[in-house]
C-alpha positions as CSV (number, residue, x, y, z in Angstrom):
1,M,122.1,92.1,232.7
2,D,125.2,94.3,232.7
3,G,128.4,93.0,231.6
4,V,127.0,90.6,229.0
5,P,128.2,91.3,225.6
6,E,125.6,92.0,222.8
7,P,124.9,88.7,220.9
8,Y,126.3,88.2,217.3
9,T,123.6,86.4,215.3
10,G,125.4,86.4,212.1
11,W,127.6,83.3,211.1
12,T,131.3,83.7,211.4
13,F,134.5,82.0,210.2
14,L,136.2,81.2,213.5
15,T,134.5,79.4,216.9
16,N,134.1,80.7,220.2
17,H,136.8,78.2,221.1
18,A,139.4,79.3,218.4
19,R,138.6,83.1,219.7
20,V,139.5,82.2,223.4
21,L,142.1,80.3,222.3
22,A,143.5,83.2,220.5
23,A,143.1,85.8,223.1
24,I,144.9,83.4,225.5
25,A,147.9,82.7,223.3
26,D,147.9,86.9,222.7
27,N,148.2,87.4,226.6
28,R,149.0,84.5,228.6
29,T,147.9,86.0,231.7
30,A,144.4,87.8,230.4
31,R,141.6,87.5,233.1
32,I,138.7,85.8,232.2
33,R,136.7,89.0,232.4
34,D,138.9,90.5,229.8
35,I,138.9,87.6,227.2
36,A,135.0,87.6,227.5
37,A,135.0,91.2,226.6
38,H,137.4,90.8,223.8
39,C,135.6,87.9,222.6
40,R,132.1,89.2,223.2
41,L,130.9,86.4,225.2
42,T,130.2,85.8,228.4
43,E,132.5,85.1,231.5
44,R,130.6,81.7,232.1
45,A,131.2,80.7,228.3
46,V,134.6,81.4,228.8
47,Q,135.1,79.4,231.5
48,K,133.6,76.8,230.0
49,I,135.5,76.9,226.7
50,I,138.9,77.0,229.0
51,A,137.8,73.7,230.8
52,D,136.8,72.0,227.0
53,L,140.5,73.3,226.0
54,E,142.3,72.3,229.2
55,R,140.7,68.7,229.0
56,D,141.6,68.1,225.5
57,G,145.2,69.4,226.1
58,Y,144.9,72.3,224.4
59,L,145.6,74.5,227.3
60,S,147.1,74.6,230.6
61,H,147.4,76.9,233.5
62,T,149.2,77.4,237.0
63,R,148.2,79.8,239.5
64,E,150.5,82.5,240.3
65,G,149.0,84.4,243.5
66,R,145.7,85.5,242.2
67,T,146.6,85.5,238.3
68,N,146.2,82.4,236.2
69,R,149.2,82.1,233.6
70,Y,148.2,80.0,230.9
71,R,150.3,77.9,228.3
72,V,149.2,77.0,224.9
73,D,150.3,73.5,223.4
74,R,150.9,75.0,220.0
75,G,152.1,71.7,218.6
76,K,148.7,70.1,219.4
77,V,147.0,69.1,215.9
78,L,143.6,70.5,215.3
79,R,140.5,68.2,215.9
80,H,138.7,68.6,212.8
81,P,139.6,65.6,210.0
82,A,139.8,68.0,207.7
83,E,142.7,70.0,209.3
84,S,144.6,66.7,210.1
85,G,148.5,67.5,210.6
86,L,147.3,71.1,211.0
87,A,148.9,72.6,214.3
88,V,147.3,74.8,216.8
89,A,150.7,77.1,215.9
90,S,149.5,77.3,212.2
91,L,146.0,78.6,213.1
92,L,147.6,80.9,215.9
93,S,149.9,82.5,213.8
94,L,147.2,83.6,211.6
95,L,144.9,85.1,214.3
96,V,147.8,86.7,216.2
97,Q,149.0,88.7,212.9
98,D,145.5,89.6,212.4
99,E,145.4,91.0,215.6
100,A,148.3,93.2,215.3
101,H,147.2,94.5,212.1
102,R,143.8,95.4,213.2
103,A,145.5,97.3,216.2
104,T,147.6,99.5,213.8
105,P,145.7,102.7,212.8
106,P,144.8,102.5,209.0
107,E,147.2,105.7,208.9
108,A,149.8,104.6,210.6
109,E,149.9,101.8,208.0
110,D,149.4,103.9,205.0
111,R,152.7,106.3,206.5
112,R,154.5,102.8,206.8
113,R,153.9,101.6,203.4
114,A,154.8,105.1,201.9
115,R,158.4,104.7,203.8
116,A,159.0,101.2,202.2
C-alpha cells in the first residue's frame, strides 16, 4: 500500500505518543500526513494518537481555514508514576534539542566546535 511507512520491529526508547507530541511541538501547523511520515506511522495511527493526547489534555487544536494549529500543554505532567511530577516541557526540551542536533550535518558541527 502506498504511503504506509516501513514498519519498525525493534524496541525503542520512546512511545509513538511521545514522537507525535514532539513532532507537533516542533511544528504546530504540521499536517497529519507530515507527522506520520516523520514518525514512520500511518496517518490513521497519528489521528488516533492526536485524539488520545487531546482527550487527556496534553494537546488542543484550533481550526484556521484548512489548517489545524495545535497547542501543547507543556505544564501537564507525564502519566506514568515513575515520572510523577515531571512536566511535558522537560521531555520536549530533550527531544527538540535532539531534533536540532540531528538536523545539523556532522561536518558543520565539527566546524562549529573548531571555532569555539
